[in-house]
C-alpha positions in Angstrom: 18.6 23.2 98.0 18.5 19.4 97.7 22.3 19.3 97.8 22.4 21.5 100.9 20.0 19.2 102.6 22.2 16.2 101.8 25.2 18.0 103.3 23.3 19.0 106.4 22.1 15.5 106.9 25.7 14.2 106.7 26.6 16.7 109.4 23.7 15.8 111.6 24.6 12.1 111.3 28.1 12.7 112.5 27.3 15.3 115.1 28.6 14.3 118.5 31.2 16.8 119.8 34.9 17.0 119.7 37.0 14.0 118.8 38.3 11.8 121.6 42.1 11.5 121.7 43.3 8.4 119.9 40.1 7.9 118.0 40.4 8.2 114.2 37.2 8.9 112.3 37.4 7.9 108.6 34.9 8.7 105.9 34.6 5.8 103.4 32.8 5.8 100.1 30.2 3.1 100.8 29.2 0.5 103.3 31.3 -2.7 102.9 29.7 -6.0 102.1 30.3 -9.1 104.4 33.2 -8.5 106.8 34.4 -12.0 106.2 37.6 -12.5 104.0 36.0 -15.6 102.5 32.8 -13.8 101.4 33.9 -10.2 100.9 34.3 -8.6 97.5 34.2 -4.8 98.1 37.1 -2.4 98.2 36.0 -0.7 101.4 35.8 -4.1 103.0 39.5 -4.4 102.3 40.0 -0.9 103.9 38.4 -2.2 107.1 40.3 -5.5 106.9 43.6 -3.6 106.9 43.0 -2.7 110.5 41.4 -6.0 111.7 43.0 -8.8 109.7 46.7 -9.1 109.2 47.7 -11.2 106.2 50.4 -13.8 105.6 52.1 -11.3 103.3 51.7 -7.6 102.8 52.8 -5.0 100.2 54.7 -1.8 100.9 54.7 1.7 99.4 56.8 0.4 96.5 54.4 -2.4 95.7 56.9 -5.0 97.0 55.9 -8.0 99.0 56.9 -7.8 102.7 56.4 -10.2 105.7 53.4 -9.9 108.0 52.1 -13.0 109.6 54.6 -15.0 107.6 58.3 -14.1 108.0 59.6 -15.9 104.9 58.4 -17.8 101.9 60.2 -19.6 99.1 59.5 -21.7 96.0 60.8 -25.2 95.3 63.0 -25.5 92.1 60.1 -26.8 90.1 57.7 -24.0 91.4 55.3 -26.7 92.6 55.8 -26.1 96.4 55.6 -22.8 98.3 57.0 -23.1 101.8 55.8 -20.5 104.3 57.4 -19.8 107.7 55.1 -18.2 110.3 55.7 -15.6 112.8 56.0 -16.7 116.4 53.9 -15.3 119.3 50.8 -14.2 117.2 47.4 -14.2 119.0 43.9 -14.0 117.6 41.4 -11.5 119.0 39.7 -14.4 120.9 43.0 -15.3 122.6 43.8 -18.4 120.5 47.3 -18.9 119.2 48.1 -18.7 115.5 50.1 -21.6 114.2 50.4 -23.7 111.1 47.2 -25.7 111.9 45.3 -22.5 112.1 46.6 -21.2 108.8 45.8 -24.6 107.2 42.2 -24.4 108.5 41.7 -21.0 106.9 43.3 -22.0 103.6 41.1 -25.1 103.5 38.0 -23.0 104.1 39.1 -20.5 101.4 39.7 -23.5 99.0 36.5 -25.4 99.6 33.8 -23.7 101.6 30.5 -23.2 99.7 30.5 -19.5 100.7 34.1 -18.8 99.7 34.8 -16.4 96.9 38.5 -17.4 97.2 38.2 -20.8 95.6 39.3 -19.7 92.1 42.3 -17.8 93.5 43.5 -20.9 95.3 42.4 -23.5 92.7 46.0 -24.5 91.8 46.7 -25.5 95.4 46.2 -29.2 95.6 47.0 -29.7 99.3 48.3 -27.8 102.4 50.9 -29.7 104.5 51.7 -28.8 108.1 55.5 -29.4 108.5 55.7 -28.1 112.1 53.9 -25.5 114.2 55.5 -22.6 112.3 56.0 -24.1 108.8 53.6 -25.0 106.0 54.0 -26.3 102.5 51.5 -25.4 99.8 51.5 -28.1 97.1 50.4 -27.0 93.6 48.9 -29.1 90.8 50.8 -26.8 88.4 53.1 -23.8 88.8 51.2 -20.7 89.8 53.3 -17.6 90.1 50.4 -15.3 91.4 50.0 -17.3 94.6 52.3 -14.9 96.6 50.1 -12.0 95.6 46.9 -14.0 96.4 48.3 -14.6 100.0 48.9 -10.8 100.2 45.1 -10.3 100.0 42.0 -11.8 101.5 43.1 -15.4 101.0 46.1 -14.6 103.3 43.9 -13.2 106.1 43.9 -15.7 109.0 40.9 -16.0 111.3 40.7 -17.9 114.6 39.8 -21.5 113.6 37.6 -21.7 116.7 35.2 -19.2 115.1 35.1 -20.6 111.6 32.0 -22.8 112.2 29.8 -19.7 112.7 29.1 -16.4 111.0 32.3 -14.4 111.8 31.2 -11.2 110.2 29.9 -9.7 113.5 33.2 -9.9 115.4 35.8 -11.2 113.0 38.4 -12.6 115.3 41.5 -12.1 113.2 45.1 -11.4 114.2 45.3 -7.7 113.3 45.9 -4.6 115.4 42.2 -3.8 115.9 39.2 -5.9 116.7 35.8 -5.4 115.3 33.4 -4.2 118.1 30.4 -2.7 116.4 28.7 -2.4 113.0 25.6 -0.4 112.3 24.7 -0.8 108.7 25.1 2.3 106.5 26.2 4.3 109.6 29.5 3.1 111.2 32.0 0.4 111.8 33.9 0.6 115.0 37.2 -1.2 115.7 39.2 -1.0 118.9 42.9 -1.5 119.6 43.8 -5.2 120.3 46.1 -5.3 123.4 47.5 -8.7 122.3 48.7 -7.6 118.9 52.1 -9.1 117.9 53.5 -5.7 116.9 52.1 -3.3 119.6 54.8 -0.6 119.1 53.4 0.1 115.6 49.9 1.0 116.8 49.3 4.4 118.4 45.5 4.8 117.9 43.0 3.5 120.3 39.9 3.3 118.1 39.0 3.7 114.4 35.4 4.5 113.4 34.5 4.1 109.7 31.6 6.2 108.4 30.1 5.1 105.0 29.2 8.3 103.0 28.7 7.8 99.3 28.5 11.6 98.6 32.1 13.0 98.3 30.8 16.5 99.2 29.3 15.3 102.4 32.6 13.6 103.3 34.6 16.8 102.6 32.2 19.0 104.5 32.3 16.7 107.5 36.1 16.7 107.3 36.2 20.6 107.2 33.8 20.7 110.1 36.0 18.5 112.3 33.5 15.6 112.3 35.9 13.4 110.4 39.7 13.1 110.6 40.3 11.5 107.2 38.5 10.6 104.0 39.3 8.1 101.4 38.6 8.7 97.7 38.3 12.4 97.9 36.5 13.8 94.9 39.1 14.9 92.3 37.3 18.2 91.8 37.7 18.9 95.6 41.5 18.7 95.5 41.9 22.5 95.1 39.6 23.1 98.1 41.7 20.8 100.3 45.0 22.4 99.2 43.6 25.9 100.1 42.7 24.8 103.6 45.6 25.2 106.0 44.0 22.8 108.5 43.8 20.0 105.9 46.4 17.9 104.1 46.2 16.1 100.7 47.9 12.8 100.1 47.9 11.2 96.6 49.2 8.0 95.1 49.1 6.5 91.6 46.8 3.5 92.0 46.6 0.0 90.9 42.8 0.6 90.8 40.8 1.0 87.6 37.2 1.5 86.5 35.8 -0.6 83.8 32.5 -1.1 82.0 31.5 -4.8 82.5 29.3 -6.0 79.7 26.9 -8.9 80.4 27.3 -11.2 77.4 24.5 -13.4 78.7 22.0 -10.6 78.5 19.8 -10.3 75.5 21.1 -7.0 74.1 22.9 -5.8 71.0 26.1 -5.7 73.1 26.4 -9.4 72.5 27.8 -8.5 69.0 31.5 -7.7 69.3 31.1 -5.0 66.5 28.6 -3.2 68.7 31.0 -3.4 71.7 33.7 -2.0 69.4 31.4 0.8 68.4 30.7 1.7 72.0 34.5 1.7 72.7 35.1 4.0 69.8 32.4 6.4 70.9 34.0 7.0 74.3 36.5 9.9 74.7 38.5 8.8 77.7 40.5 12.0 77.9 37.4 14.1 77.9 35.9 11.9 80.6 38.9 12.4 82.8 38.8 16.2 82.3 35.0 16.6 82.8 34.6 14.3 85.8 38.0 14.1 87.4 39.5 17.5 86.7 42.3 15.7 84.9 43.4 14.0 88.1 43.0 10.4 86.9 44.7 8.4 84.1 42.8 7.6 80.8 43.2 3.9 80.3 42.0 1.0 78.1 43.8 -2.0 79.8 43.7 -3.7 83.1 47.3 -2.6 83.7 48.1 1.1 84.1 49.6 2.9 81.1 53.4 2.8 81.3 53.5 0.0 83.9 55.5 -3.3 83.4 52.6 -5.4 82.0 50.8 -2.6 80.0 51.0 -3.3 76.3 52.2 -0.3 74.3 50.9 -1.9 71.1 47.4 -1.1 72.3 47.6 2.6 73.3 44.6 4.4 74.8 42.5 5.2 71.7 41.2 8.6 70.7 37.5 8.9 70.2 36.4 8.0 66.7 32.7 8.8 66.2 32.7 8.0 62.5 34.1 4.6 63.2 31.5 4.0 65.8 28.7 4.8 63.4 30.2 2.6 60.7 30.5 -0.3 63.0 26.9 0.0 64.1 25.8 0.2 60.5 27.8 -2.9 59.6 26.2 -4.7 62.6 22.7 -3.7 61.5 22.3 -1.9 64.8 22.3 1.8 64.1 20.3 2.6 67.3 21.0 -0.2 69.8 19.8 0.3 73.4 21.0 -0.9 76.7 20.9 0.1 80.4 24.1 1.1 82.1 24.2 0.4 85.9 26.4 2.7 88.1 27.0 3.2 91.8 24.9 5.9 93.5 27.8 8.1 94.4 27.8 11.5 92.6 31.1 10.8 90.8 30.0 7.4 89.5 26.6 8.9 88.4 28.5 11.6 86.5 30.7 9.0 84.8 27.5 7.3 83.7 26.0 10.5 82.4 29.1 11.4 80.4 29.4 7.9 78.9 25.6 8.0 78.1 26.0 11.4 76.3 29.0 10.2 74.2 27.4 6.9 73.3 24.1 8.6 72.3 26.0 10.8 69.9 27.1 7.6 68.1 23.6 6.3 67.8 23.2 4.3 71.0 20.2 4.7 73.3 21.7 4.4 76.8 19.5 4.4 79.8 21.0 4.9 83.3 20.2 3.0 86.4 21.9 3.6 89.8 22.2 1.4 92.8 23.9 1.4 96.3 27.3 -0.3 96.1 26.2 -3.6 97.7 23.0 -3.7 95.7 25.0 -3.2 92.5 27.4 -6.1 93.3 24.4 -8.3 94.2 22.7 -7.5 90.9 25.9 -8.1 89.0 26.5 -11.4 90.7 23.0 -12.5 89.8 23.5 -11.4 86.2 20.8 -8.8 86.5 22.4 -6.1 84.5 23.3 -5.3 80.8 26.4 -3.1 81.4 27.8 -1.7 84.6 30.6 0.6 85.7 32.7 -1.4 88.1 35.8 -0.8 90.2 38.7 -3.1 90.9 41.1 -1.9 93.5 44.0 -3.5 91.7 46.6 -6.1 92.6 50.4 -6.1 92.4 50.4 -9.2 90.2 48.9 -8.9 86.7 46.9 -12.1 87.0 44.9 -10.5 89.8 43.8 -7.7 87.6 42.5 -9.7 84.6 41.7 -13.3 85.6 39.0 -12.3 88.1 36.9 -10.7 85.3 37.8 -12.7 82.2 38.8 -16.3 83.1 36.0 -18.7 82.5 35.9 -19.4 86.2 36.9 -15.9 87.4 35.1 -15.1 90.6 34.0 -11.7 89.3 33.1 -13.0 85.8 29.7 -11.5 86.0 29.4 -11.0 82.3 29.9 -14.7 81.5 32.8 -14.2 79.1 34.6 -17.4 78.3 37.3 -17.8 75.7 39.3 -21.1 75.8 42.2 -19.5 74.0 42.3 -16.8 76.7 42.2 -19.4 79.5 44.9 -21.6 77.9 47.2 -18.6 77.6 46.4 -17.5 81.1 47.4 -20.9 82.4 50.8 -20.6 80.6 51.3 -17.1 82.1 50.6 -18.4 85.6 53.2 -21.1 85.2 56.3 -19.0 84.8 58.1 -16.8 87.3 60.5 -15.1 84.9 59.3 -11.5 84.6 60.2 -11.1 80.9 58.4 -14.3 79.9 55.4 -13.3 81.9 55.3 -9.9 80.4 55.2 -11.3 76.9 52.4 -13.7 77.8 50.2 -11.2 79.5 50.6 -8.9 76.6 49.2 -11.7 74.4 46.2 -11.8 76.7 45.7 -8.1 76.0 45.5 -8.9 72.3 42.6 -11.3 73.0 40.5 -9.2 75.3 41.1 -6.0 73.3 39.6 -7.9 70.3 36.7 -9.4 72.2 35.9 -6.4 74.5 33.9 -8.1 77.3 35.1 -5.2 79.4 35.9 -1.6 78.4 38.5 -0.2 80.8 37.9 3.5 81.1 40.5 4.9 83.5 43.0 4.2 86.2 42.6 6.1 89.4 44.8 8.1 91.7 44.1 7.5 95.3 43.3 10.8 96.9 43.1 11.0 100.7 42.3 14.2 102.6 43.0 14.5 106.3 43.2 16.8 109.2 46.6 18.2 109.9 46.3 16.4 113.3 46.8 13.1 111.5 50.3 12.0 110.9 52.2 8.8 110.0 50.0 7.7 107.2 51.9 5.8 104.4 50.1 5.7 101.1 50.3 2.5 99.1 49.3 1.7 95.5 46.5 -0.6 96.7 44.7 2.3 98.4 44.3 0.7 101.8 44.6 2.7 105.0 47.1 0.8 107.2 47.0 2.0 110.8 50.6 1.1 111.6 52.5 4.2 112.5 49.5 6.5 112.4 48.9 9.1 115.1 46.3 11.7 116.0 47.4 14.8 117.9 44.9 16.3 120.4 
């Protein structure tokens, strides 16, 4: 009865009649945090940004870098200067013109503003030089191969400089195809087509409304009832339901995204002992977790790179569960019944992940207590260090540095667990300094050796992006980063 009430509530919240032509209604997994590229840290924030804020560089369906606000970029022979050529004729939502000075103002904010979470990502940039209105040079203190990937994310989103002196999260005057017109917390985010967009022929929709709904069942029911046109992160166990419905369509894509257990090494728990963390790792059956929670739709994993991908290390395969080893490690550590609290998001899927991990760990001798929180509350608690262990998601990046440094570098902007290994940081600096793929592969695999021994994070699985949509939606192109890019999308009456 309680579940039925939740579903009914979801339908009531979205009730409002038939969909207007040209308005796409999207069910998203949670309410984003700050809609400001400098301050944002949530995946769903990036989903909204994909409609509002074009980036200097984008990625395509093959995970290749492609032009967006920049038309070209190239490295100097010593890899210490990245030259960027900007697109002509780009306007911000407030009517201001995008030029090299505007891009420099944004990059300087990302590099130095107190509120910016992008400082670490742009730390190697020593200065930004305006060559002419359409050309910039980014000077580096040392070679930094991941910079192109950084500019293909939030640090490459360009906001009207005229607005940077105020809180931009209410209207976000970027240079994307849609402008932010309304946000009601926990209810909806509305973006409307921007008539001055530099690539108008690619945009067929008039409006997009994002509805935050943590319950995957609520999202699916609203989609089935015609109150939504599309949902992101469909529950894996709902795949069969969508496939059976002739009015719905399923789109899937192997993801860069992964889920991991972040362990707070600054918290006063038995998990500070690496032997206890190794025991917890040995107690988890990743294949069973995938089967029970995800109907075998996801990919069991133990590294920040997906199994079989270029930077995944085959010398550290996904381990089978070893309950005897877990108990032996706890005995050796003198902690045969260690306790800790595991924090998870409040979506049903994430809560189920926590319950399965709890059950497996308890069989090894752990006493695991569960705590749930709304997505933004979880992030706030983690940033403040108010957790012992937490299930976290990273939507993934095309460059390996963006998947590991954020958590494990001493100054990583998501290093909530306070892990700091100078050997790891030294090796990371070397890996960032080379552009040759084979050399980088060898170095990043050495990084795997270090974090697999220290276990400040326990990667559990890589996701598949699962979108469900009405058969009236067409033109959606899935990408490995899981974003919903509106270019080319249409909605029939």
